[in-house]
All heavy atoms as an XYZ file, in Angstrom:
761
protein
N      -1.903     -7.122      4.908
C      -2.089     -8.533      4.593
C      -1.640     -9.422      5.763
O      -1.755    -10.620      5.692
C      -1.332     -8.881      3.323
S       0.470     -8.797      3.444
N      -1.054     -8.801      6.778
C      -0.594     -9.500      7.982
C       0.599    -10.421      7.754
O       0.906    -11.252      8.596
C      -1.737    -10.277      8.645
C      -2.804     -9.354      9.154
O      -2.505     -8.262      9.642
N      -4.057     -9.760      9.028
N       1.266    -10.285      6.617
C       2.500    -11.032      6.381
C       3.633    -10.341      7.125
O       3.620     -9.124      7.304
C       2.834    -11.065      4.888
C       1.896    -11.902      4.062
C       2.095    -13.394      4.282
O       3.249    -13.832      4.425
O       1.084    -14.102      4.309
N       4.635    -11.104      7.530
C       5.796    -10.524      8.180
C       6.543     -9.652      7.172
O       6.799    -10.064      6.040
C       6.714    -11.616      8.713
C       7.883    -11.084      9.482
C       8.724    -12.187     10.065
C       9.895    -11.565     10.800
N      10.736    -12.563     11.432
N       6.878     -8.425      7.583
C       7.598     -7.512      6.699
C       9.071     -7.885      6.632
O       9.644     -8.368      7.603
C       7.461     -6.072      7.206
C       6.050     -5.510      7.238
C       6.055     -4.108      7.854
C       5.437     -5.475      5.857
N       9.661     -7.645      5.475
C      11.091     -7.893      5.298
C      11.874     -6.704      5.818
O      11.578     -5.560      5.480
C      11.406     -8.091      3.816
C      10.702     -9.245      3.122
C      10.989     -9.211      1.622
C      11.145    -10.562      3.710
N      12.883     -6.950      6.652
C      13.717     -5.895      7.202
C      14.832     -5.591      6.224
O      15.677     -6.432      5.933
C      14.295     -6.326      8.544
C      15.054     -5.220      9.241
O      15.446     -4.230      8.636
N      15.261     -5.387     10.532
N      14.849     -4.359      5.703
C      15.821     -3.942      4.705
C      16.798     -2.905      5.257
O      17.201     -1.997      4.561
C      15.097     -3.371      3.478
C      14.291     -4.377      2.739
C      15.226     -5.415      2.167
C      14.643     -6.161      1.035
N      15.622     -6.993      0.377
N      17.159     -2.980      6.510
C      18.087     -2.093      7.214
C      17.480     -0.723      7.508
O      17.300     -0.377      8.650
C      19.428     -1.928      6.470
O      19.979     -3.218      6.211
C      20.416     -1.142      7.299
N      17.148      0.078      6.475
C      16.608      1.418      6.698
C      15.082      1.479      6.629
O      14.500      2.535      6.864
C      17.176      2.393      5.654
C      18.671      2.581      5.824
O      19.122      2.696      6.981
O      19.390      2.611      4.804
N      14.457      0.379      6.261
C      13.006      0.338      6.106
C      12.540     -1.111      6.092
O      13.346     -2.037      6.093
C      12.574      1.049      4.813
C      13.109      0.405      3.560
C      12.364     -0.533      2.863
C      14.376      0.721      3.078
C      12.861     -1.137      1.718
C      14.875      0.131      1.933
C      14.112     -0.800      1.260
O      14.607     -1.392      0.136
N      11.240     -1.290      6.106
C      10.636     -2.607      5.989
C       9.770     -2.611      4.747
O       9.251     -1.573      4.343
C       9.749     -2.902      7.211
C      10.501     -2.929      8.507
C      10.678     -1.771      9.244
C      11.028     -4.119      8.999
C      11.366     -1.776     10.440
C      11.722     -4.135     10.200
C      11.889     -2.968     10.928
N       9.596     -3.771      4.144
C       8.750     -3.839      2.955
C       7.905     -5.098      2.967
O       8.286     -6.118      3.538
C       9.573     -3.765      1.675
C      10.477     -4.939      1.419
S      11.478     -4.746     -0.083
C      10.418     -5.505     -1.291
N       6.752     -4.995      2.329
C       5.862     -6.136      2.173
C       6.311     -6.935      0.966
O       6.415     -6.393     -0.137
C       4.418     -5.649      1.989
S       3.263     -6.992      1.620
N       6.586     -8.189      1.163
C       7.038     -9.049      0.088
C       5.938     -9.313     -0.940
O       6.206     -9.716     -2.053
C       7.565    -10.369      0.651
C       8.404    -11.131     -0.340
O       9.140    -10.540     -1.124
N       8.299    -12.439     -0.321
N       4.690     -9.059     -0.569
C       3.572     -9.269     -1.491
C       3.271     -8.033     -2.320
O       2.336     -8.014     -3.094
C       2.340     -9.704     -0.730
C       2.493    -11.077     -0.130
C       1.179    -11.628      0.300
C       1.402    -13.060      0.726
N       0.228    -13.858      0.574
N       4.033     -6.962     -2.126
C       3.883     -5.788     -2.964
C       2.929     -4.732     -2.469
O       2.562     -3.826     -3.206
N       2.526     -4.809     -1.206
C       1.574     -3.823     -0.698
C       2.215     -2.475     -0.399
O       1.568     -1.446     -0.524
C       0.871     -4.355      0.551
C      -0.020     -5.508      0.257
N       0.262     -6.777      0.693
C      -1.154     -5.593     -0.462
C      -0.688     -7.593      0.270
N      -1.555     -6.900     -0.434
N       3.465     -2.458      0.042
C       4.110     -1.186      0.305
C       5.282     -1.279      1.249
O       5.897     -2.343      1.413
N       5.563     -0.123      1.900
C       6.768      0.038      2.715
C       6.435      0.679      4.056
O       5.556      1.539      4.137
C       7.759      0.946      1.987
C       8.080      0.501      0.594
C       7.308      0.919     -0.486
C       9.166     -0.330      0.341
C       7.607      0.512     -1.774
C       9.476     -0.736     -0.940
C       8.685     -0.313     -1.996
O       8.984     -0.718     -3.269
N       7.175      0.315      5.083
C       7.075      0.925      6.398
C       8.403      1.628      6.669
O       9.455      0.988      6.657
C       6.816     -0.144      7.470
C       6.564      0.359      8.881
C       5.217      1.081      8.964
C       6.595     -0.800      9.877
N       8.331      2.956      6.861
C       9.548      3.752      7.057
C       9.344      4.732      8.204
O       8.226      5.157      8.473
C       9.854      4.592      5.807
C       9.901      3.945      4.462
C       8.610      4.133      3.722
C      11.015      4.566      3.676
N      10.458      5.132      8.815
C      10.358      6.224      9.786
C      10.428      7.546      9.008
O      10.707      7.560      7.804
C      11.429      6.113     10.886
C      12.834      6.223     10.360
O      13.108      6.834      9.333
N      13.769      5.625     11.083
N      10.183      8.653      9.683
C      10.146      9.960      9.027
C      11.415     10.331      8.290
O      11.365     10.729      7.124
N      12.597     10.225      8.937
C      13.833     10.571      8.231
C      14.077      9.717      6.981
O      14.512     10.225      5.955
C      14.922     10.340      9.280
C      14.234     10.552     10.591
C      12.845      9.995     10.371
N      13.770      8.429      7.040
C      13.954      7.571      5.868
C      12.995      7.968      4.747
O      13.373      7.988      3.580
C      13.758      6.101      6.243
N      11.773      8.337      5.113
C      10.814      8.775      4.106
C      11.282     10.058      3.425
O      11.187     10.193      2.204
C       9.439      8.976      4.743
C       8.291      9.330      3.810
C       8.138      8.318      2.693
C       7.005      9.459      4.604
N      11.828     10.970      4.191
C      12.395     12.193      3.604
C      13.569     11.870      2.690
O      13.720     12.475      1.628
C      12.827     13.177      4.691
C      11.653     13.835      5.363
O      10.586     13.977      4.778
N      11.843     14.246      6.604
N      14.409     10.904      3.094
C      15.540     10.505      2.260
C      15.066      9.897      0.938
O      15.682     10.115     -0.098
C      16.442      9.517      2.997
C      17.299     10.181      4.069
O      17.373     11.431      4.103
O      17.889      9.439      4.881
N      13.965      9.162      0.970
C      13.401      8.607     -0.262
C      12.927      9.740     -1.164
O      13.230      9.783     -2.356
C      12.239      7.638      0.046
C      11.479      7.288     -1.228
C      12.759      6.384      0.724
N      12.211     10.682     -0.583
C      11.689     11.813     -1.348
C      12.818     12.653     -1.947
O      12.702     13.163     -3.057
C      10.801     12.678     -0.456
O      10.216     13.716     -1.190
N      13.928     12.772     -1.205
C      15.086     13.551     -1.680
C      15.989     12.766     -2.629
O      16.969     13.308     -3.137
C      15.937     14.016     -0.490
C      15.239     15.050      0.368
O      14.259     15.665     -0.104
O      15.675     15.232      1.525
N      15.701     11.491     -2.821
C      16.532     10.668     -3.698
C      17.787     10.135     -3.035
O      18.661      9.589     -3.701
N      17.900     10.274     -1.709
C      19.084      9.796     -0.988
C      18.981      8.323     -0.592
O      19.984      7.705     -0.260
C      19.284     10.628      0.284
C      19.571     12.089      0.023
C      19.648     12.847      1.327
C      19.792     14.335      1.102
N      19.679     15.086      2.360
N      17.770      7.784     -0.589
C      17.548      6.385     -0.224
C      16.687      5.745     -1.304
O      15.624      6.250     -1.637
C      16.843      6.282      1.133
C      16.423      4.894      1.605
C      17.639      3.988      1.801
C      15.618      4.984      2.904
N      17.188      4.656     -1.849
C      16.443      3.914     -2.861
C      15.843      2.676     -2.206
O      16.546      1.947     -1.510
C      17.363      3.503     -4.011
C      18.030      4.676     -4.718
S      16.860      5.826     -5.466
C      16.179      4.810     -6.748
N      14.566      2.454     -2.448
C      13.888      1.281     -1.907
C      13.877      0.169     -2.948
O      13.810      0.435     -4.147
C      12.444      1.617     -1.531
C      12.239      2.769     -0.546
C      10.765      2.942     -0.250
C      13.014      2.542      0.736
N      13.951     -1.065     -2.466
C      13.822     -2.195     -3.379
C      12.447     -2.140     -4.032
O      11.454     -1.821     -3.373
C      13.952     -3.522     -2.628
C      15.371     -3.809     -2.188
O      16.289     -3.062     -2.577
O      15.563     -4.785     -1.440
N      12.401     -2.443     -5.286
C      11.124     -2.449     -5.999
C      10.310     -3.667     -5.596
O      10.852     -4.745     -5.368
C      11.346     -2.487     -7.506
O      11.991     -1.321     -7.931
N       9.013     -3.445     -5.519
C       8.094     -4.553     -5.315
C       7.087     -4.505     -6.444
O       6.795     -3.451     -6.992
C       7.354     -4.480     -3.958
C       8.300     -4.657     -2.805
C       6.557     -3.205     -3.817
N       6.589     -5.651     -6.800
C       5.536     -5.688     -7.809
C       4.303     -5.057     -7.189
O       3.863     -5.460     -6.110
C       5.258     -7.134     -8.216
C       4.203     -7.245     -9.274
C       3.971     -8.689     -9.649
C       2.845     -8.767    -10.660
N       2.484    -10.136    -10.955
N       3.774     -4.030     -7.842
C       2.629     -3.320     -7.287
C       1.447     -4.255     -7.176
O       1.099     -4.958     -8.099
C       2.263     -2.114     -8.159
C       1.167     -1.286     -7.542
C       0.986      0.021     -8.267
O       1.940      0.640     -8.696
N      -0.244      0.440     -8.390
N       0.860     -4.279     -6.008
C      -0.300     -5.111     -5.749
C      -1.491     -4.554     -6.509
O      -1.672     -3.349     -6.611
C      -0.572     -5.126     -4.237
C      -1.493     -6.202     -3.815
N      -2.819     -6.002     -3.644
C      -1.264     -7.503     -3.542
C      -3.390     -7.132     -3.274
N      -2.466     -8.058     -3.203
N      -2.326     -5.425     -7.064
C      -3.421     -4.986     -7.919
C      -4.442     -4.118     -7.212
O      -4.993     -3.205     -7.788
C      -4.121     -6.203     -8.539
C      -3.249     -6.927     -9.528
C      -3.915     -8.169    -10.065
O      -5.113     -8.361     -9.797
O      -3.227     -8.931    -10.755
N      -4.724     -4.375     -5.953
C      -5.786     -3.623     -5.299
C      -5.199     -2.596     -4.338
O      -5.449     -2.595     -3.157
C      -6.798     -4.601     -4.687
C      -6.771     -4.764     -3.197
O      -6.227     -3.900     -2.545
O      -7.327     -5.735     -2.682
N      -4.428     -1.662     -4.868
C      -3.752     -0.661     -4.048
C      -4.656      0.467     -3.587
O      -4.378      1.095     -2.592
C      -2.573     -0.059     -4.811
C      -1.363     -0.944     -4.804
C      -0.905     -1.264     -3.411
O      -0.478     -0.388     -2.677
N      -0.998     -2.493     -3.005
N      -5.720      0.772     -4.304
C      -6.568      1.883     -3.914
C      -7.435      1.440     -2.748
O      -8.213      0.512     -2.855
C      -7.449      2.354     -5.094
C      -8.365      3.467     -4.661
C      -6.578      2.776     -6.255
N      -7.256      2.109     -1.618
C      -8.056      1.775     -0.439
C      -8.292      3.047      0.344
O      -7.504      3.969      0.321
C      -7.362      0.730      0.414
C      -6.075      1.227      1.004
C      -5.472      0.288      2.004
N      -4.153      0.765      2.335
C      -3.909      1.811      3.109
N      -4.878      2.468      3.653
N      -2.687      2.203      3.337
N      -9.407      3.090      1.015
C      -9.743      4.253      1.818
C      -9.779      3.930      3.300
O      -9.849      4.826      4.118
C     -11.097      4.831      1.383
C     -11.021      5.408     -0.013
O     -10.068      6.089     -0.342
N     -12.005      5.112     -0.825
N      -9.759      2.653      3.635
C      -9.852      2.288      5.044
C      -8.531      2.534      5.761
O      -7.455      2.503      5.160
C     -10.289      0.838      5.202
C      -9.252     -0.165      4.762
C      -9.719     -1.581      5.007
C      -8.594     -2.536      4.681
N      -8.850     -3.872      5.153
N      -8.638      2.786      7.048
C      -7.448      2.969      7.870
C      -6.818      1.602      8.132
O      -7.508      0.594      8.198
C      -7.818      3.649      9.190
C      -8.356      5.068      9.057
C      -8.847      5.584     10.403
C      -7.305      6.005      8.493
N      -5.508      1.600      8.280
C      -4.811      0.345      8.530
C      -4.207      0.345      9.937
O      -4.066      1.384     10.569
C      -3.720      0.067      7.479
C      -2.613      1.128      7.534
C      -4.308     -0.031      6.098
C      -1.395      0.763      6.696
N      -3.831     -0.823     10.363
C      -3.177     -1.006     11.652
C      -1.676     -0.908     11.438
O      -1.138     -1.482     10.491
C      -3.536     -2.386     12.232
O      -4.951     -2.457     12.385
C      -2.872     -2.617     13.568
N      -1.003     -0.183     12.314
C       0.446     -0.026     12.210
C       1.116     -1.397     12.348
O       0.890     -2.103     13.342
C       0.944      0.919     13.301
S       2.746      1.117     13.309
N       1.928     -1.781     11.384
C       2.629     -3.064     11.484
C       3.627     -3.123     12.641
O       4.012     -4.199     13.063
C       3.376     -3.171     10.145
C       2.639     -2.272      9.223
C       2.155     -1.147     10.082
N       4.034     -1.972     13.167
C       5.005     -1.949     14.248
C       4.353     -2.059     15.626
O       4.692     -2.927     16.408
C       5.846     -0.674     14.180
O       6.764     -0.625     15.252
N       3.398     -1.168     15.913
C       2.826     -1.129     17.268
C       1.401     -1.678     17.371
O       0.895     -1.860     18.468
C       2.874      0.291     17.830
S       1.695      1.432     17.081
N       0.755     -1.905     16.221
C      -0.580     -2.488     16.239
C      -1.724     -1.512     16.450
O      -2.862     -1.922     16.579
N      -1.441     -0.226     16.478
C      -2.493      0.775     16.646
C      -2.926      1.321     15.291
O      -2.219      1.197     14.309
C      -2.013      1.902     17.544
C      -1.741      1.402     18.955
C      -1.353      2.529     19.842
N      -1.242      2.087     21.225
C      -0.506      2.664     22.110
N       0.218      3.726     21.806
N      -0.456      2.217     23.348
N      -4.093      1.943     15.269
C      -4.626      2.478     14.018
C      -3.803      3.661     13.526
O      -3.462      4.553     14.284
C      -6.070      2.917     14.232
C      -6.740      3.368     12.956
C      -8.223      3.602     13.165
O      -8.912      2.747     13.668
N      -8.689      4.767     12.768
N      -3.489      3.654     12.235
C      -2.741      4.746     11.611
C      -3.725      5.773     11.052
O      -4.878      5.444     10.768
C      -1.841      4.210     10.499
C      -0.794      3.228     10.985
S       0.278      2.617      9.671
C       1.670      3.729      9.878
N      -3.262      6.999     10.893
C      -4.071      8.083     10.350
C      -3.649      8.383      8.917
O      -2.472      8.296      8.574
C      -3.888      9.368     11.178
C      -4.390      9.222     12.600
O      -5.430      8.579     12.805
O      -3.726      9.757     13.504
N      -4.626      8.811      8.088
C      -4.307      9.296      6.745
C      -3.788     10.719      6.877
O      -4.392     11.546      7.559
C      -5.553      9.329      5.850
C      -6.113      7.997      5.517
N      -5.389      6.983      4.940
C      -7.359      7.509      5.651
C      -6.161      5.941      4.748
N      -7.357      6.225      5.179
N      -2.664     11.011      6.255
C      -2.104     12.367      6.268
C      -1.598     12.715      4.873
O      -1.197     11.854      4.107
C      -0.952     12.521      7.297
C      -1.431     12.289      8.718
C       0.209     11.601      6.981
N      -1.629     14.004      4.552
C      -1.038     14.481      3.311
C       0.462     14.573      3.538
O       0.910     15.232      4.473
C      -1.581     15.855      2.935
C      -3.050     15.830      2.580
O      -3.533     14.766      2.154
O      -3.713     16.862      2.740
N       1.240     13.918      2.684
C       2.690     13.944      2.835
C       3.231     15.308      2.440
O       3.046     15.752      1.310
C       3.344     12.843      1.994
C       4.843     12.896      2.060
C       5.503     12.590      3.244
C       5.596     13.283      0.968
C       6.877     12.655      3.325
C       6.976     13.347      1.036
C       7.604     13.036      2.228
O       8.970     13.105      2.315
N       3.884     15.958      3.379
C       4.516     17.267      3.157
C       3.578     18.275      2.504
O       3.996     19.062      1.663
C       5.777     17.113      2.301
C       7.017     16.970      3.143
O       6.964     17.023      4.364
N       8.142     16.788      2.495
N       2.307     18.224      2.875
C       1.342     19.173      2.327
C       0.955     18.912      0.887
O       0.303     19.736      0.255
N       1.344     17.758      0.354
C       1.032     17.423     -1.037
C      -0.318     16.712     -1.099
O      -1.008     16.562     -0.098
C       2.114     16.513     -1.606
O       2.015     15.225     -1.014
N      -0.670     16.253     -2.275
C      -1.900     15.486     -2.448
C      -1.657     13.986     -2.303
O      -2.560     13.191     -2.490
C      -2.527     15.797     -3.805
C      -3.034     17.213     -3.891
C      -3.709     17.485     -5.206
C      -4.172     18.927     -5.232
N      -4.865     19.245     -6.466
N      -0.423     13.610     -1.964
C      -0.107     12.210     -1.730
C      -0.504     11.874     -0.299
O       0.002     12.476      0.647
C       1.400     11.926     -1.930
C       1.712     10.461     -1.647
C       1.837     12.313     -3.322
N      -1.440     10.958     -0.141
C      -1.917     10.578      1.184
C      -1.220      9.289      1.603
O      -1.253      8.291      0.882
C      -3.449     10.382      1.192
C      -3.933      9.920      2.557
C      -4.143     11.678      0.793
N      -0.566      9.351      2.758
C       0.093      8.167      3.319
C      -0.530      7.895      4.682
O      -1.340      8.677      5.177
C       1.623      8.369      3.436
C       1.949      9.499      4.414
C       2.248      8.613      2.072
C       3.433      9.612      4.749
N      -0.149      6.799      5.298
C      -0.638      6.451      6.628
C       0.471      6.723      7.633
O       1.613      6.322      7.425
C      -1.038      4.974      6.664
C      -2.158      4.681      5.677
O      -3.301      5.002      5.991
O      -1.862      4.153      4.593
N       0.120      7.421      8.707
C       1.102      7.798      9.713
C       0.644      7.319     11.081
O      -0.528      7.473     11.441
C       1.266      9.319      9.718
O       2.216      9.709     10.678
N       1.564      6.767     11.843
C       1.260      6.321     13.198
C       1.624      7.436     14.175
O       2.745      7.948     14.132
C       2.045      5.054     13.530
S       1.573      4.361     15.135
N       0.696      7.803     15.024
C       0.966      8.842     16.012
C       1.552      8.258     17.298
O       1.897      9.005     18.200
C      -0.310      9.641     16.341
O      -1.311      8.743     16.818
C      -0.818     10.380     15.123
N       1.671      6.943     17.353
C       2.179      6.290     18.558
C       3.617      5.796     18.413
O       4.268      5.460     19.390
C       1.270      5.118     18.939
C      -0.130      5.551     19.244
C      -1.123      5.476     18.277
C      -0.456      6.069     20.485
C      -2.407      5.882     18.551
C      -1.740      6.485     20.769
C      -2.719      6.389     19.792
N       4.110      5.714     17.192
C       5.492      5.307     16.953
C       6.003      6.071     15.728
O       5.238      6.783     15.094
C       5.609      3.787     16.809
S       4.883      3.072     15.331
N       7.258      5.955     15.363
C       7.829      6.828     14.327
C       7.578      6.391     12.882
O       8.220      6.902     11.973
C       9.327      6.780     14.632
C       9.537      5.421     15.198
C       8.298      5.147     16.018
N       6.641      5.484     12.653
C       6.521      4.907     11.321
C       5.403      5.484     10.463
O       4.391      5.952     10.960
C       6.356      3.394     11.413
C       7.633      2.725     11.864
C       7.754      2.208     13.146
C       8.719      2.644     11.012
C       8.934      1.619     13.562
C       9.903      2.052     11.420
C      10.003      1.544     12.689
O      11.167      0.973     13.087
N       5.657      5.409      9.145
C       4.676      5.766      8.129
C       4.573      4.586      7.173
O       5.575      3.951      6.857
C       5.118      6.989      7.302
C       4.936      8.305      8.012
C       6.165      8.556      8.810
N       6.176      9.929      9.342
C       6.465     10.212     10.588
N       6.734      9.251     11.437
N       6.494     11.445     11.001
N       3.354      4.319      6.717
C       3.130      3.279      5.722
C       2.888      3.956      4.383
O       2.067      4.862      4.268
C       1.934      2.407      6.081
C       1.676      1.373      5.026
C       0.755      1.440      4.025
C       2.377      0.140      4.856
N       0.843      0.324      3.235
C       1.833     -0.488      3.730
C       3.419     -0.484      5.545
C       2.290     -1.725      3.272
C       3.864     -1.704      5.088
C       3.303     -2.316      3.974
N       3.620      3.516      3.365
C       3.467      4.048      2.017
C       3.088      2.890      1.105
O       3.867      1.939      0.944
C       4.779      4.707      1.526
C       4.596      5.257      0.123
C       5.216      5.802      2.484
N       1.872      2.945      0.545
C       1.453      1.928     -0.411
C       2.380      1.971     -1.617
O       2.929      3.026     -1.951
C       0.020      2.184     -0.889
C      -1.015      1.975      0.202
O      -0.765      1.188      1.135
O      -2.086      2.599      0.112
N       2.519      0.847     -2.293
C       3.419      0.825     -3.447
C       2.977      1.815     -4.527
O       3.808      2.410     -5.202
C       3.546     -0.589     -4.019
O       2.292     -1.090     -4.396
N       1.686      2.048     -4.665
C       1.216      3.023     -5.659
C       1.556      4.451     -5.237
O       1.808      5.311     -6.077
C      -0.290      2.891     -5.880
O      -0.992      3.117     -4.675
N       1.569      4.722     -3.940
C       1.937      6.050     -3.435
C       3.438      6.284     -3.576
O       3.872      7.396     -3.851
C       1.547      6.194     -1.963
C       0.070      6.095     -1.711
C      -0.268      5.802     -0.256
O       0.609      5.395      0.526
O      -1.447      5.976      0.081
N       4.221      5.244     -3.405
C       5.672      5.371     -3.471
C       6.130      5.898     -4.817
O       7.050      6.707     -4.907
C       6.331      4.026     -3.176
C       7.788      4.008     -3.491
C       8.686      4.703     -2.700
C       8.263      3.341     -4.604
C      10.036      4.721     -2.997
C       9.615      3.347     -4.909
C      10.493      4.036     -4.104
N       5.469      5.482     -5.875
C       5.909      5.872     -7.216
C       5.839      7.374     -7.449
O       6.543      7.895     -8.306
C       5.096      5.133     -8.278
O       3.732      5.507     -8.193
N       5.034      8.095     -6.667
C       4.945      9.549     -6.864
C       5.628     10.359     -5.761
O       5.695     11.561     -5.852
C       3.470     10.002     -7.030
C       2.607      9.481     -5.903
C       2.930      9.593     -8.364
C       1.170      9.911     -5.980
N       6.158      9.681     -4.758
C       6.839     10.405     -3.674
C       8.058     11.179     -4.171
O       8.332     12.279     -3.701
C       7.297      9.459     -2.566
C       6.280      9.110     -1.516
C       6.917      8.220     -0.462
C       5.663     10.317     -0.881
N       8.770     10.622     -5.120
C       9.989     11.286     -5.594
C       9.684     12.579     -6.337
O      10.566     13.409     -6.504
C      10.794     10.344     -6.482
O      10.010      9.973     -7.599
N       8.434     12.776     -6.738
C       8.074     14.014     -7.424
C       7.617     15.088     -6.452
O       7.388     16.224     -6.846
C       6.944     13.756     -8.450
O       5.759     13.339     -7.743
C       7.356     12.730     -9.467
N       7.472     14.716     -5.172
C       7.024     15.662     -4.152
C       8.244     16.351     -3.557
O       9.131     15.689     -3.024
C       6.230     14.951     -3.038
C       5.842     15.923     -1.946
C       5.007     14.270     -3.617
N       8.326     17.656     -3.639
C       9.479     18.367     -3.066
C       9.222     18.665     -1.608
O       8.093     18.851     -1.179
C       9.738     19.651     -3.834
O       8.621     20.500     -3.752
N      10.288     18.741     -0.840
C      10.166     19.056      0.596
C      10.017     20.523      0.805
O      10.516     21.359      0.202
C      11.388     18.527      1.344
C      11.348     17.021      1.447
O      10.287     16.429      1.478
N      12.514     16.414      1.487
């Protein structure tokens, strides 16, 4: 949505409810239950298939299966960040490492 992300110390979040920007270790901590993210109201149009631009470096992110699961997140190959839509976040905690 091109809104400025809120800096939450260990991650960034979209105030409009689109999702979260995290580095790999923080994403693993979320999946392991070691890091809790602030809740956002899930945005109504969360299902999307188009690639997004990395909010950090501005380059195109790739769709990847998180930890070999069926949860598809966006990963930047140019910087350490992953984008997790708010709808994807709700099932990350059920994915084991």
